[in-house]
C-alpha positions as CSV (number, residue, x, y, z in Angstrom):
1,M,80.7,69.6,67.1
2,I,77.1,70.9,67.0
3,Q,75.0,70.8,70.2
4,A,71.6,72.3,71.4
5,C,71.6,75.5,73.5
6,G,70.6,74.7,77.1
7,A,68.5,78.0,77.3
8,C,66.7,78.1,73.9
9,G,67.2,74.8,72.3
10,T,68.8,76.1,68.8
11,Q,71.4,74.2,67.3
12,F,74.8,75.8,67.2
13,E,78.6,75.1,67.1
14,S,80.1,74.4,70.4
15,L,83.3,76.3,69.6
16,E,81.3,79.5,69.0
17,G,79.3,79.2,72.0
18,K,79.6,81.1,75.3
19,Y,79.6,80.2,78.9
20,A,76.6,80.7,80.9
21,P,76.9,81.8,84.6
22,D,76.3,78.4,85.8
23,G,79.2,77.0,83.5
24,S,77.4,75.4,80.8
25,I,77.9,76.4,76.9
26,V,74.9,78.1,75.3
27,C,74.5,79.9,71.9
28,V,76.0,83.5,71.5
29,P,72.6,85.2,71.8
30,C,71.8,83.6,74.9
31,G,75.2,83.9,76.3
32,E,75.0,87.8,75.8
33,R,71.6,87.9,77.3
34,L,72.6,86.0,80.4
35,A,75.8,88.1,80.9
36,A,73.7,91.3,80.5
37,A,71.3,90.2,83.1
38,Q,73.9,89.0,85.5
39,K,75.6,92.4,85.2
40,A,72.3,94.1,85.8
41,V,71.6,92.2,89.0
42,E,75.1,92.9,90.1
43,K,74.7,96.5,89.3
44,Q,71.6,96.6,91.2
45,S,72.9,95.0,94.4
46,T,75.9,97.2,94.6
47,S,74.0,100.3,94.1
48,S,71.7,99.7,96.8
49,A,74.7,100.5,99.2
50,F,74.1,104.2,99.1
51,P,70.5,104.2,100.1
52,G,71.3,101.5,102.7
53,S,73.9,103.6,104.2
54,F,71.2,106.1,105.1
55,G,68.9,103.4,106.1
56,A,71.7,102.4,108.8
57,L,72.0,105.9,109.8
58,L,68.2,106.2,110.6
59,I,68.3,102.9,112.4
60,A,71.4,104.2,114.4
61,L,69.3,107.3,115.3
62,L,66.3,105.6,116.2
63,S,68.4,103.0,118.5
64,F,68.7,106.3,120.9
65,V,64.9,106.7,121.0
66,F,63.4,103.2,120.8
67,E,64.3,100.9,123.8
68,H,63.2,97.7,124.7
69,R,63.7,95.9,128.0
70,F,65.0,92.6,126.7
71,L,66.0,93.7,123.3
72,F,68.0,96.6,124.0
73,F,70.7,95.7,121.6
74,L,68.6,95.0,118.5
75,F,68.6,98.4,116.9
76,P,72.2,99.2,117.9
77,V,73.7,95.9,116.6
78,L,71.4,96.2,113.3
79,A,72.8,99.9,112.9
80,V,76.5,98.6,113.3
81,G,76.2,95.7,111.1
82,A,74.3,97.6,108.3
83,G,76.7,100.6,108.5
84,A,79.7,98.4,108.5
85,G,78.3,96.6,105.7
86,T,77.4,99.2,103.3
87,A,80.7,101.2,104.1
88,F,82.8,97.9,103.4
89,T,81.0,97.3,100.2
90,A,81.5,100.7,99.0
91,L,85.3,100.6,100.1
92,K,86.3,97.1,98.9
93,N,84.1,95.9,96.0
94,P,85.4,96.7,92.6
95,S,82.0,96.8,91.0
96,A,80.8,99.0,93.7
97,R,83.4,101.5,92.8
98,V,82.3,101.8,89.2
99,T,78.5,101.6,90.1
100,L,78.5,104.1,92.8
101,G,80.7,106.8,91.3
102,W,80.6,109.9,93.2
103,K,78.2,108.3,95.7
104,R,81.0,106.0,97.0
105,I,82.6,108.5,99.2
106,P,79.2,109.6,101.0
107,T,78.3,105.8,101.3
108,I,81.5,105.1,103.3
109,V,81.1,108.4,105.6
110,V,77.5,107.7,106.3
111,G,78.0,104.1,106.7
112,S,80.9,104.8,109.2
113,I,78.8,107.4,111.1
114,A,76.0,105.0,111.4
115,M,78.5,102.2,112.8
116,L,79.9,104.6,115.3
117,L,76.3,105.9,116.3
118,G,75.2,102.1,116.7
119,L,78.1,101.5,119.0
120,L,77.6,104.4,121.2
121,S,74.0,103.5,121.5
122,L,75.0,100.0,122.4
123,I,77.7,101.1,125.0
124,L,75.0,103.5,126.5
125,S,72.3,100.9,126.6
126,I,74.7,98.5,128.3
127,T,76.0,100.9,130.9
128,A,72.3,102.0,131.7
129,L,71.6,98.3,132.1
130,A,74.3,97.6,134.3
131,G,73.8,100.9,136.4
């Protein structure tokens, strides 16, 4: 059965088409182009875990310096969330394992350190507020 491609409008045999990420059937060139674009976006999102872990570490270190009376928990909670998120992404995401390569272990270590420093800062802030 011949149908029109949803992306470019060319006619193609539906049995020879490829699936687009949204589930529709498109022609082979558009299917390959959409698959490559999706793979590039996935690679970019998982490769951002490495610099993200260092950003979480910086936030964790800054949480010891910057304190706000009403938002004392903002920096520590942000450091805990970002550190745990980057470490978990590097640890469990299969595409992150391939994308990060040798950067995977430092991402897990730095993200875990950021999470622990954020927890320490949060505990110190709570005890200083209570005492």
